[in-house]
N, CA, C and O atoms as a GROMACS GRO file, in nm:
protein
  536
    1MET      N    1 -14.000  13.223  -3.087
    1MET     CA    2 -14.015  13.210  -2.943
    1MET      C    3 -13.908  13.116  -2.890
    1MET      O    4 -13.868  13.020  -2.956
    2LYS      N    5 -13.865  13.145  -2.770
    2LYS     CA    6 -13.759  13.066  -2.709
    2LYS      C    7 -13.816  12.985  -2.592
    2LYS      O    8 -13.892  13.037  -2.510
    3LEU      N    9 -13.777  12.857  -2.586
    3LEU     CA   10 -13.819  12.772  -2.476
    3LEU      C   11 -13.753  12.818  -2.346
    3LEU      O   12 -13.632  12.836  -2.341
    4PHE      N   13 -13.835  12.838  -2.243
    4PHE     CA   14 -13.784  12.880  -2.113
    4PHE      C   15 -13.779  12.762  -2.016
    4PHE      O   16 -13.684  12.748  -1.939
    5PHE      N   17 -13.883  12.676  -2.020
    5PHE     CA   18 -13.890  12.562  -1.928
    5PHE      C   19 -13.993  12.464  -1.984
    5PHE      O   20 -14.088  12.503  -2.050
    6GLU      N   21 -13.969  12.334  -1.955
    6GLU     CA   22 -14.065  12.232  -1.997
    6GLU      C   23 -14.057  12.114  -1.903
    6GLU      O   24 -13.949  12.072  -1.861
    7ASN      N   25 -14.175  12.059  -1.869
    7ASN     CA   26 -14.183  11.933  -1.796
    7ASN      C   27 -14.315  11.866  -1.835
    7ASN      O   28 -14.380  11.908  -1.931
    8ALA      N   29 -14.355  11.763  -1.762
    8ALA     CA   30 -14.476  11.689  -1.798
    8ALA      C   31 -14.603  11.774  -1.787
    8ALA      O   32 -14.702  11.745  -1.853
    9ALA      N   33 -14.600  11.879  -1.705
    9ALA     CA   34 -14.718  11.965  -1.688
    9ALA      C   35 -14.737  12.059  -1.807
    9ALA      O   36 -14.850  12.090  -1.845
   10GLY      N   37 -14.626  12.104  -1.865
   10GLY     CA   38 -14.639  12.197  -1.975
   10GLY      C   39 -14.508  12.257  -2.020
   10GLY      O   40 -14.400  12.214  -1.981
   11ARG      N   41 -14.523  12.358  -2.104
   11ARG     CA   42 -14.407  12.423  -2.167
   11ARG      C   43 -14.423  12.574  -2.153
   11ARG      O   44 -14.531  12.628  -2.176
   12LEU      N   45 -14.314  12.641  -2.115
   12LEU     CA   46 -14.313  12.787  -2.105
   12LEU      C   47 -14.224  12.844  -2.214
   12LEU      O   48 -14.110  12.800  -2.234
   13LEU      N   49 -14.278  12.943  -2.282
   13LEU     CA   50 -14.206  13.007  -2.391
   13LEU      C   51 -14.192  13.156  -2.364
   13LEU      O   52 -14.281  13.219  -2.306
   14GLU      N   53 -14.078  13.211  -2.406
   14GLU     CA   54 -14.056  13.356  -2.399
   14GLU      C   55 -14.106  13.414  -2.531
   14GLU      O   56 -14.045  13.392  -2.636
   15ASP      N   57 -14.215  13.488  -2.526
   15ASP     CA   58 -14.269  13.548  -2.648
   15ASP      C   59 -14.197  13.681  -2.672
   15ASP      O   60 -14.193  13.765  -2.581
   16PRO      N   61 -14.141  13.703  -2.790
   16PRO     CA   62 -14.069  13.827  -2.818
   16PRO      C   63 -14.157  13.952  -2.808
   16PRO      O   64 -14.105  14.064  -2.804
   17ALA      N   65 -14.290  13.934  -2.804
   17ALA     CA   66 -14.380  14.048  -2.788
   17ALA      C   67 -14.382  14.100  -2.644
   17ALA      O   68 -14.442  14.204  -2.616
   18GLY      N   69 -14.315  14.028  -2.552
   18GLY     CA   70 -14.301  14.077  -2.416
   18GLY      C   71 -14.391  14.013  -2.313
   18GLY      O   72 -14.443  14.080  -2.224
   19PHE      N   73 -14.411  13.882  -2.325
   19PHE     CA   74 -14.488  13.810  -2.224
   19PHE      C   75 -14.450  13.662  -2.225
   19PHE      O   76 -14.391  13.612  -2.321
   20MET      N   77 -14.486  13.594  -2.116
   20MET     CA   78 -14.465  13.450  -2.107
   20MET      C   79 -14.584  13.379  -2.170
   20MET      O   80 -14.698  13.426  -2.163
   21ARG      N   81 -14.556  13.265  -2.233
   21ARG     CA   82 -14.660  13.176  -2.284
   21ARG      C   83 -14.651  13.045  -2.208
   21ARG      O   84 -14.545  12.983  -2.200
   22ALA      N   85 -14.763  13.004  -2.150
   22ALA     CA   86 -14.771  12.876  -2.081
   22ALA      C   87 -14.864  12.786  -2.161
   22ALA      O   88 -14.983  12.815  -2.173
   23ASN      N   89 -14.810  12.678  -2.215
   23ASN     CA   90 -14.889  12.581  -2.290
   23ASN      C   91 -14.897  12.453  -2.209
   23ASN      O   92 -14.797  12.382  -2.193
   24TRP      N   93 -15.016  12.424  -2.157
   24TRP     CA   94 -15.034  12.306  -2.074
   24TRP      C   95 -15.034  12.180  -2.159
   24TRP      O   96 -15.088  12.177  -2.269
   25SER      N   97 -14.974  12.075  -2.106
   25SER     CA   98 -14.968  11.945  -2.173
   25SER      C   99 -15.098  11.868  -2.150
   25SER      O  100 -15.169  11.893  -2.053
   26PRO      N  101 -15.129  11.774  -2.240
   26PRO     CA  102 -15.253  11.698  -2.228
   26PRO      C  103 -15.248  11.583  -2.128
   26PRO      O  104 -15.351  11.531  -2.086
   27GLY      N  105 -15.129  11.542  -2.089
   27GLY     CA  106 -15.117  11.422  -2.006
   27GLY      C  107 -15.126  11.447  -1.857
   27GLY      O  108 -15.146  11.559  -1.811
   28LEU      N  109 -15.113  11.337  -1.785
   28LEU     CA  110 -15.114  11.344  -1.640
   28LEU      C  111 -14.990  11.419  -1.591
   28LEU      O  112 -14.886  11.419  -1.656
   29ARG      N  113 -15.004  11.482  -1.477
   29ARG     CA  114 -14.893  11.556  -1.416
   29ARG      C  115 -14.898  11.531  -1.266
   29ARG      O  116 -15.004  11.506  -1.209
   30SER      N  117 -14.782  11.539  -1.204
   30SER     CA  118 -14.778  11.530  -1.058
   30SER      C  119 -14.793  11.671  -1.001
   30SER      O  120 -14.776  11.770  -1.072
   31PHE      N  121 -14.825  11.678  -0.874
   31PHE     CA  122 -14.837  11.807  -0.806
   31PHE      C  123 -14.703  11.881  -0.810
   31PHE      O  124 -14.699  12.002  -0.829
   32SER      N  125 -14.594  11.808  -0.792
   32SER     CA  126 -14.462  11.872  -0.794
   32SER      C  127 -14.428  11.925  -0.934
   32SER      O  128 -14.361  12.028  -0.946
   33GLU      N  129 -14.473  11.856  -1.039
   33GLU     CA  130 -14.451  11.906  -1.176
   33GLU      C  131 -14.530  12.034  -1.201
   33GLU      O  132 -14.481  12.128  -1.263
   34LEU      N  133 -14.654  12.037  -1.151
   34LEU     CA  134 -14.734  12.158  -1.162
   34LEU      C  135 -14.667  12.273  -1.087
   34LEU      O  136 -14.657  12.384  -1.139
   35GLN      N  137 -14.621  12.247  -0.966
   35GLN     CA  138 -14.554  12.351  -0.887
   35GLN      C  139 -14.428  12.402  -0.956
   35GLN      O  140 -14.399  12.522  -0.954
   36ALA      N  141 -14.353  12.313  -1.017
   36ALA     CA  142 -14.232  12.354  -1.089
   36ALA      C  143 -14.266  12.442  -1.208
   36ALA      O  144 -14.198  12.541  -1.234
   37LEU      N  145 -14.371  12.406  -1.282
   37LEU     CA  146 -14.413  12.489  -1.396
   37LEU      C  147 -14.452  12.628  -1.348
   37LEU      O  148 -14.410  12.728  -1.407
   38PHE      N  149 -14.532  12.635  -1.243
   38PHE     CA  150 -14.571  12.765  -1.190
   38PHE      C  151 -14.452  12.844  -1.136
   38PHE      O  152 -14.445  12.966  -1.153
   39ALA      N  153 -14.359  12.777  -1.071
   39ALA     CA  154 -14.240  12.846  -1.020
   39ALA      C  155 -14.162  12.909  -1.134
   39ALA      O  156 -14.112  13.021  -1.122
   40HIS      N  157 -14.151  12.839  -1.245
   40HIS     CA  158 -14.080  12.893  -1.361
   40HIS      C  159 -14.159  13.003  -1.431
   40HIS      O  160 -14.099  13.092  -1.492
   41MET      N  161 -14.291  12.999  -1.424
   41MET     CA  162 -14.371  13.111  -1.476
   41MET      C  163 -14.329  13.239  -1.403
   41MET      O  164 -14.301  13.341  -1.466
   42ALA      N  165 -14.327  13.232  -1.273
   42ALA     CA  166 -14.291  13.350  -1.193
   42ALA      C  167 -14.146  13.392  -1.218
   42ALA      O  168 -14.118  13.511  -1.230
   43LEU      N  169 -14.055  13.295  -1.227
   43LEU     CA  170 -13.914  13.328  -1.254
   43LEU      C  171 -13.897  13.399  -1.388
   43LEU      O  172 -13.822  13.495  -1.399
   44GLY      N  173 -13.968  13.351  -1.490
   44GLY     CA  174 -13.959  13.413  -1.621
   44GLY      C  175 -14.010  13.556  -1.621
   44GLY      O  176 -13.947  13.645  -1.677
   45MET      N  177 -14.126  13.577  -1.559
   45MET     CA  178 -14.180  13.712  -1.552
   45MET      C  179 -14.087  13.805  -1.475
   45MET      O  180 -14.066  13.920  -1.514
   46GLN      N  181 -14.033  13.753  -1.367
   46GLN     CA  182 -13.942  13.833  -1.285
   46GLN      C  183 -13.813  13.865  -1.362
   46GLN      O  184 -13.765  13.978  -1.358
   47ARG      N  185 -13.759  13.767  -1.430
   47ARG     CA  186 -13.634  13.785  -1.504
   47ARG      C  187 -13.646  13.894  -1.611
   47ARG      O  188 -13.555  13.976  -1.628
   48TYR      N  189 -13.759  13.895  -1.682
   48TYR     CA  190 -13.775  13.989  -1.793
   48TYR      C  191 -13.855  14.114  -1.758
   48TYR      O  192 -13.869  14.203  -1.842
   49GLY      N  193 -13.906  14.120  -1.637
   49GLY     CA  194 -13.987  14.235  -1.598
   49GLY      C  195 -14.123  14.237  -1.666
   49GLY      O  196 -14.182  14.343  -1.687
   50TRP      N  197 -14.172  14.118  -1.700
   50TRP     CA  198 -14.301  14.107  -1.767
   50TRP      C  199 -14.412  14.086  -1.664
   50TRP      O  200 -14.392  14.017  -1.564
   51SER      N  201 -14.528  14.147  -1.689
   51SER     CA  202 -14.641  14.130  -1.599
   51SER      C  203 -14.754  14.050  -1.663
   51SER      O  204 -14.856  14.022  -1.599
   52ARG      N  205 -14.735  14.013  -1.789
   52ARG     CA  206 -14.842  13.947  -1.866
   52ARG      C  207 -14.806  13.803  -1.901
   52ARG      O  208 -14.689  13.767  -1.918
   53MET      N  209 -14.914  13.721  -1.909
   53MET     CA  210 -14.894  13.581  -1.948
   53MET      C  211 -15.012  13.534  -2.030
   53MET      O  212 -15.127  13.565  -2.000
   54LEU      N  213 -14.982  13.458  -2.137
   54LEU     CA  214 -15.084  13.392  -2.217
   54LEU      C  215 -15.082  13.244  -2.177
   54LEU      O  216 -14.979  13.178  -2.190
   55ILE      N  217 -15.194  13.195  -2.130
   55ILE     CA  218 -15.203  13.059  -2.078
   55ILE      C  219 -15.295  12.977  -2.169
   55ILE      O  220 -15.414  13.005  -2.178
   56ASN      N  221 -15.239  12.878  -2.236
   56ASN     CA  222 -15.319  12.795  -2.326
   56ASN      C  223 -15.354  12.664  -2.256
   56ASN      O  224 -15.267  12.580  -2.229
   57GLN      N  225 -15.482  12.647  -2.226
   57GLN     CA  226 -15.531  12.530  -2.153
   57GLN      C  227 -15.612  12.435  -2.241
   57GLN      O  228 -15.681  12.348  -2.189
   58THR      N  229 -15.604  12.450  -2.372
   58THR     CA  230 -15.688  12.370  -2.460
   58THR      C  231 -15.664  12.220  -2.445
   58THR      O  232 -15.755  12.141  -2.468
   59GLN      N  233 -15.544  12.180  -2.407
   59GLN     CA  234 -15.511  12.038  -2.394
   59GLN      C  235 -15.504  11.992  -2.248
   59GLN      O  236 -15.484  11.873  -2.222
   60MET      N  237 -15.521  12.084  -2.154
   60MET     CA  238 -15.497  12.056  -2.012
   60MET      C  239 -15.606  11.972  -1.947
   60MET      O  240 -15.725  11.988  -1.976
   61LEU      N  241 -15.564  11.884  -1.859
   61LEU     CA  242 -15.658  11.814  -1.771
   61LEU      C  243 -15.698  11.911  -1.660
   61LEU      O  244 -15.621  12.002  -1.629
   62PRO      N  245 -15.816  11.893  -1.600
   62PRO     CA  246 -15.860  11.986  -1.495
   62PRO      C  247 -15.762  11.990  -1.377
   62PRO      O  248 -15.696  11.891  -1.345
   63PHE      N  249 -15.756  12.107  -1.313
   63PHE     CA  250 -15.680  12.117  -1.188
   63PHE      C  251 -15.750  12.034  -1.082
   63PHE      O  252 -15.873  12.033  -1.075
   64SER      N  253 -15.672  11.965  -0.999
   64SER     CA  254 -15.729  11.895  -0.884
   64SER      C  255 -15.765  11.999  -0.778
   64SER      O  256 -15.725  12.115  -0.788
   65ARG      N  257 -15.840  11.958  -0.678
   65ARG     CA  258 -15.875  12.050  -0.568
   65ARG      C  259 -15.747  12.101  -0.499
   65ARG      O  260 -15.737  12.219  -0.466
   66GLU      N  261 -15.651  12.012  -0.477
   66GLU     CA  262 -15.524  12.050  -0.415
   66GLU      C  263 -15.452  12.155  -0.500
   66GLU      O  264 -15.400  12.253  -0.448
   67GLU      N  265 -15.451  12.134  -0.631
   67GLU     CA  266 -15.387  12.229  -0.721
   67GLU      C  267 -15.458  12.364  -0.719
   67GLU      O  268 -15.394  12.469  -0.713
   68GLN      N  269 -15.591  12.360  -0.724
   68GLN     CA  270 -15.669  12.484  -0.720
   68GLN      C  271 -15.636  12.567  -0.596
   68GLN      O  272 -15.609  12.687  -0.606
   69LEU      N  273 -15.639  12.503  -0.482
   69LEU     CA  274 -15.613  12.574  -0.356
   69LEU      C  275 -15.471  12.630  -0.352
   69LEU      O  276 -15.451  12.744  -0.311
   70TRP      N  277 -15.374  12.551  -0.395
   70TRP     CA  278 -15.235  12.597  -0.393
   70TRP      C  279 -15.216  12.717  -0.486
   70TRP      O  280 -15.150  12.815  -0.449
   71ILE      N  281 -15.271  12.710  -0.607
   71ILE     CA  282 -15.257  12.820  -0.703
   71ILE      C  283 -15.322  12.946  -0.646
   71ILE      O  284 -15.259  13.052  -0.643
   72ALA      N  285 -15.447  12.935  -0.603
   72ALA     CA  286 -15.523  13.052  -0.557
   72ALA      C  287 -15.468  13.112  -0.427
   72ALA      O  288 -15.463  13.234  -0.412
   73GLU      N  289 -15.426  13.026  -0.334
   73GLU     CA  290 -15.387  13.075  -0.202
   73GLU      C  291 -15.238  13.100  -0.185
   73GLU      O  292 -15.197  13.182  -0.103
   74LYS      N  293 -15.156  13.030  -0.260
   74LYS     CA  294 -15.011  13.042  -0.245
   74LYS      C  295 -14.944  13.108  -0.365
   74LYS      O  296 -14.878  13.212  -0.352
   75TRP      N  297 -14.961  13.044  -0.483
   75TRP     CA  298 -14.884  13.091  -0.598
   75TRP      C  299 -14.926  13.229  -0.646
   75TRP      O  300 -14.840  13.316  -0.664
   76LEU      N  301 -15.055  13.252  -0.666
   76LEU     CA  302 -15.099  13.381  -0.719
   76LEU      C  303 -15.056  13.499  -0.633
   76LEU      O  304 -14.998  13.594  -0.686
   77PRO      N  305 -15.080  13.497  -0.501
   77PRO     CA  306 -15.034  13.611  -0.421
   77PRO      C  307 -14.882  13.630  -0.429
   77PRO      O  308 -14.834  13.743  -0.433
   78GLY      N  309 -14.807  13.521  -0.431
   78GLY     CA  310 -14.662  13.529  -0.441
   78GLY      C  311 -14.616  13.583  -0.576
   78GLY      O  312 -14.524  13.665  -0.582
   79ALA      N  313 -14.680  13.538  -0.685
   79ALA     CA  314 -14.643  13.583  -0.819
   79ALA      C  315 -14.674  13.731  -0.837
   79ALA      O  316 -14.599  13.802  -0.904
   80VAL      N  317 -14.783  13.776  -0.779
   80VAL     CA  318 -14.818  13.919  -0.787
   80VAL      C  319 -14.714  14.001  -0.710
   80VAL      O  320 -14.666  14.104  -0.758
   81GLN      N  321 -14.681  13.954  -0.592
   81GLN     CA  322 -14.590  14.030  -0.506
   81GLN      C  323 -14.445  14.027  -0.554
   81GLN      O  324 -14.381  14.131  -0.560
   82THR      N  325 -14.393  13.910  -0.589
   82THR     CA  326 -14.250  13.900  -0.621
   82THR      C  327 -14.217  13.909  -0.769
   82THR      O  328 -14.109  13.954  -0.806
   83ALA      N  329 -14.312  13.866  -0.856
   83ALA     CA  330 -14.283  13.865  -0.999
   83ALA      C  331 -14.354  13.976  -1.075
   83ALA      O  332 -14.327  13.998  -1.193
   84GLY      N  333 -14.446  14.047  -1.009
   84GLY     CA  334 -14.518  14.154  -1.076
   84GLY      C  335 -14.627  14.107  -1.171
   84GLY      O  336 -14.668  14.180  -1.261
   85TYR      N  337 -14.676  13.984  -1.150
   85TYR     CA  338 -14.781  13.930  -1.236
   85TYR      C  339 -14.907  14.015  -1.222
   85TYR      O  340 -14.953  14.040  -1.111
   86ARG      N  341 -14.963  14.060  -1.337
   86ARG     CA  342 -15.080  14.146  -1.334
   86ARG      C  343 -15.191  14.104  -1.431
   86ARG      O  344 -15.308  14.132  -1.406
   87THR      N  345 -15.156  14.038  -1.543
   87THR     CA  346 -15.255  14.014  -1.647
   87THR      C  347 -15.238  13.875  -1.707
   87THR      O  348 -15.129  13.836  -1.749
   88GLY      N  349 -15.349  13.800  -1.711
   88GLY     CA  350 -15.349  13.668  -1.771
   88GLY      C  351 -15.457  13.653  -1.875
   88GLY      O  352 -15.574  13.679  -1.848
   89ALA      N  353 -15.419  13.611  -1.995
   89ALA     CA  354 -15.512  13.580  -2.102
   89ALA      C  355 -15.517  13.428  -2.114
   89ALA      O  356 -15.415  13.365  -2.145
   90VAL      N  357 -15.633  13.369  -2.089
   90VAL     CA  358 -15.646  13.224  -2.083
   90VAL      C  359 -15.722  13.173  -2.205
   90VAL      O  360 -15.838  13.209  -2.227
   91VAL      N  361 -15.656  13.087  -2.284
   91VAL     CA  362 -15.724  13.017  -2.394
   91VAL      C  363 -15.783  12.892  -2.330
   91VAL      O  364 -15.711  12.800  -2.291
   92VAL      N  365 -15.916  12.889  -2.321
   92VAL     CA  366 -15.983  12.788  -2.241
   92VAL      C  367 -16.002  12.656  -2.315
   92VAL      O  368 -16.007  12.650  -2.438
   93SER      N  369 -16.012  12.552  -2.236
   93SER     CA  370 -16.038  12.418  -2.286
   93SER      C  371 -16.185  12.404  -2.323
   93SER      O  372 -16.269  12.478  -2.272
   94GLN      N  373 -16.215  12.311  -2.409
   94GLN     CA  374 -16.355  12.278  -2.440
   94GLN      C  375 -16.415  12.189  -2.331
   94GLN      O  376 -16.536  12.173  -2.323
   95ASP      N  377 -16.328  12.130  -2.248
   95ASP     CA  378 -16.372  12.041  -2.141
   95ASP      C  379 -16.435  12.122  -2.026
   95ASP      O  380 -16.371  12.212  -1.971
   96VAL      N  381 -16.557  12.089  -1.992
   96VAL     CA  382 -16.631  12.164  -1.890
   96VAL      C  383 -16.561  12.156  -1.754
   96VAL      O  384 -16.556  12.257  -1.683
   97LEU      N  385 -16.510  12.042  -1.716
   97LEU     CA  386 -16.444  12.029  -1.586
   97LEU      C  387 -16.317  12.114  -1.578
   97LEU      O  388 -16.287  12.172  -1.474
   98THR      N  389 -16.243  12.121  -1.688
   98THR     CA  390 -16.124  12.206  -1.692
   98THR      C  391 -16.164  12.352  -1.679
   98THR      O  392 -16.099  12.428  -1.607
   99ARG      N  393 -16.269  12.392  -1.747
   99ARG     CA  394 -16.318  12.531  -1.738
   99ARG      C  395 -16.360  12.564  -1.596
   99ARG      O  396 -16.328  12.672  -1.545
  100LEU      N  397 -16.432  12.473  -1.531
  100LEU     CA  398 -16.477  12.498  -1.394
  100LEU      C  399 -16.361  12.507  -1.297
  100LEU      O  400 -16.360  12.594  -1.209
  101ALA      N  401 -16.263  12.420  -1.312
  101ALA     CA  402 -16.146  12.422  -1.224
  101ALA      C  403 -16.067  12.552  -1.240
  101ALA      O  404 -16.017  12.608  -1.143
  102THR      N  405 -16.058  12.599  -1.363
  102THR     CA  406 -15.988  12.725  -1.391
  102THR      C  407 -16.069  12.843  -1.337
  102THR      O  408 -16.012  12.938  -1.283
  103ALA      N  409 -16.200  12.838  -1.353
  103ALA     CA  410 -16.286  12.945  -1.303
  103ALA      C  411 -16.272  12.962  -1.152
  103ALA      O  412 -16.276  13.074  -1.101
  104TYR      N  413 -16.255  12.851  -1.080
  104TYR     CA  414 -16.233  12.860  -0.936
  104TYR      C  415 -16.110  12.947  -0.906
  104TYR      O  416 -16.115  13.035  -0.821
  105VAL      N  417 -16.003  12.919  -0.977
  105VAL     CA  418 -15.878  12.992  -0.954
  105VAL      C  419 -15.893  13.140  -0.993
  105VAL      O  420 -15.857  13.228  -0.915
  106THR      N  421 -15.947  13.166  -1.111
  106THR     CA  422 -15.953  13.303  -1.161
  106THR      C  423 -16.054  13.390  -1.086
  106THR      O  424 -16.045  13.512  -1.091
  107THR      N  425 -16.149  13.328  -1.018
  107THR     CA  426 -16.244  13.407  -0.940
  107THR      C  427 -16.201  13.424  -0.795
  107THR      O  428 -16.269  13.493  -0.719
  108HIS      N  429 -16.092  13.364  -0.756
  108HIS     CA  430 -16.042  13.379  -0.620
  108HIS      C  431 -15.920  13.470  -0.613
  108HIS      O  432 -15.826  13.446  -0.538
  109VAL      N  433 -15.922  13.575  -0.694
  109VAL     CA  434 -15.811  13.670  -0.696
  109VAL      C  435 -15.852  13.804  -0.633
  109VAL      O  436 -15.783  13.904  -0.650
  110GLN      N  437 -15.965  13.804  -0.560
  110GLN     CA  438 -16.011  13.926  -0.497
  110GLN      C  439 -15.901  13.986  -0.411
  110GLN      O  440 -15.831  13.915  -0.338
  111GLY      N  441 -15.887  14.116  -0.421
  111GLY     CA  442 -15.785  14.184  -0.341
  111GLY      C  443 -15.649  14.188  -0.406
  111GLY      O  444 -15.562  14.262  -0.360
  112LEU      N  445 -15.628  14.112  -0.513
  112LEU     CA  446 -15.501  14.115  -0.584
  112LEU      C  447 -15.514  14.203  -0.708
  112LEU      O  448 -15.618  14.201  -0.773
  113PRO      N  449 -15.410  14.279  -0.741
  113PRO     CA  450 -15.414  14.361  -0.863
  113PRO      C  451 -15.387  14.274  -0.986
  113PRO      O  452 -15.282  14.285  -1.050
  114LEU      N  453 -15.483  14.187  -1.016
  114LEU     CA  454 -15.466  14.086  -1.119
  114LEU      C  455 -15.592  14.077  -1.203
  114LEU      O  456 -15.703  14.071  -1.149
  115THR      N  457 -15.576  14.076  -1.335
  115THR     CA  458 -15.688  14.067  -1.427
  115THR      C  459 -15.674  13.944  -1.515
  115THR      O  460 -15.569  13.921  -1.576
  116TYR      N  461 -15.780  13.865  -1.522
  116TYR     CA  462 -15.786  13.750  -1.612
  116TYR      C  463 -15.898  13.771  -1.711
  116TYR      O  464 -16.001  13.831  -1.680
  117ARG      N  465 -15.876  13.722  -1.832
  117ARG     CA  466 -15.982  13.720  -1.932
  117ARG      C  467 -15.968  13.590  -2.010
  117ARG      O  468 -15.857  13.546  -2.039
  118SER      N  469 -16.082  13.529  -2.043
  118SER     CA  470 -16.083  13.400  -2.114
  118SER      C  471 -16.114  13.421  -2.261
  118SER      O  472 -16.189  13.510  -2.299
  119PHE      N  473 -16.054  13.333  -2.344
  119PHE     CA  474 -16.069  13.341  -2.489
  119PHE      C  475 -16.083  13.202  -2.548
  119PHE      O  476 -16.041  13.103  -2.488
  120GLU      N  477 -16.141  13.196  -2.666
  120GLU     CA  478 -16.156  13.070  -2.737
  120GLU      C  479 -16.035  13.038  -2.824
  120GLU      O  480 -16.007  12.922  -2.850
  121THR      N  481 -15.962  13.142  -2.868
  121THR     CA  482 -15.848  13.120  -2.957
  121THR      C  483 -15.723  13.193  -2.907
  121THR      O  484 -15.732  13.292  -2.833
  122ASP      N  485 -15.609  13.142  -2.947
  122ASP     CA  486 -15.481  13.203  -2.915
  122ASP      C  487 -15.472  13.344  -2.973
  122ASP      O  488 -15.423  13.436  -2.907
  123ALA      N  489 -15.520  13.362  -3.096
  123ALA     CA  490 -15.513  13.493  -3.161
  123ALA      C  491 -15.592  13.598  -3.084
  123ALA      O  492 -15.546  13.711  -3.068
  124GLN      N  493 -15.711  13.562  -3.036
  124GLN     CA  494 -15.791  13.655  -2.956
  124GLN      C  495 -15.720  13.690  -2.827
  124GLN      O  496 -15.715  13.806  -2.787
  125ALA      N  497 -15.665  13.589  -2.761
  125ALA     CA  498 -15.596  13.610  -2.634
  125ALA      C  499 -15.474  13.701  -2.654
  125ALA      O  500 -15.452  13.792  -2.575
  126GLN      N  501 -15.397  13.675  -2.758
  126GLN     CA  502 -15.278  13.755  -2.782
  126GLN      C  503 -15.314  13.900  -2.816
  126GLN      O  504 -15.250  13.993  -2.767
  127ALA      N  505 -15.416  13.919  -2.898
  127ALA     CA  506 -15.457  14.055  -2.935
  127ALA      C  507 -15.496  14.135  -2.811
  127ALA      O  508 -15.457  14.251  -2.798
  128TRP      N  509 -15.572  14.075  -2.722
  128TRP     CA  510 -15.613  14.144  -2.599
  128TRP      C  511 -15.492  14.169  -2.509
  128TRP      O  512 -15.475  14.279  -2.456
  129LEU      N  513 -15.408  14.068  -2.492
  129LEU     CA  514 -15.294  14.079  -2.403
  129LEU      C  515 -15.200  14.191  -2.446
  129LEU      O  516 -15.146  14.263  -2.362
  130LEU      N  517 -15.180  14.206  -2.575
  130LEU     CA  518 -15.091  14.310  -2.626
  130LEU      C  519 -15.146  14.450  -2.605
  130LEU      O  520 -15.072  14.548  -2.614
  131GLN      N  521 -15.273  14.461  -2.576
  131GLN     CA  522 -15.334  14.592  -2.545
  131GLN      C  523 -15.318  14.628  -2.398
  131GLN      O  524 -15.344  14.742  -2.359
  132GLN      N  525 -15.276  14.533  -2.317
  132GLN     CA  526 -15.264  14.556  -2.173
  132GLN      C  527 -15.124  14.607  -2.140
  132GLN      O  528 -15.026  14.567  -2.204
  133PRO      N  529 -15.113  14.694  -2.039
  133PRO     CA  530 -14.980  14.744  -2.003
  133PRO      C  531 -14.892  14.632  -1.948
  133PRO      O  532 -14.941  14.537  -1.886
  134ASN      N  533 -14.762  14.644  -1.974
  134ASN     CA  534 -14.668  14.544  -1.921
  134ASN      C  535 -14.599  14.596  -1.798
  134ASN      O  536 -14.516  14.526  -1.740
   0.00000   0.00000   0.00000
């Protein structure tokens, strides 16, 4: 896998199987660092014509309310429209607050041609993601 982008929020990898991998960092992040990570997610998908992403949140701190709203109302509609984002496989955190914050985002995609599914392991997420059209 090739590193595409990295900052305090996380690391994006180009998976040779044909999707982006987003691995969230365990530490604190600023809102601008989160926005930069998401911007590069969309750029990577757009650059390679990929519609799928594997998102590993096992180490991630919960999204703040500001982050949740921005992702659900701004980034997701834009990523669907401009980058062709269609499918996300999320490796969920064991932290209940992180799971709840993510659930807010993934359940606010009504009207968008976007499918999310949650998994306990990377292997499960990858197996499902590879079955989805790109």
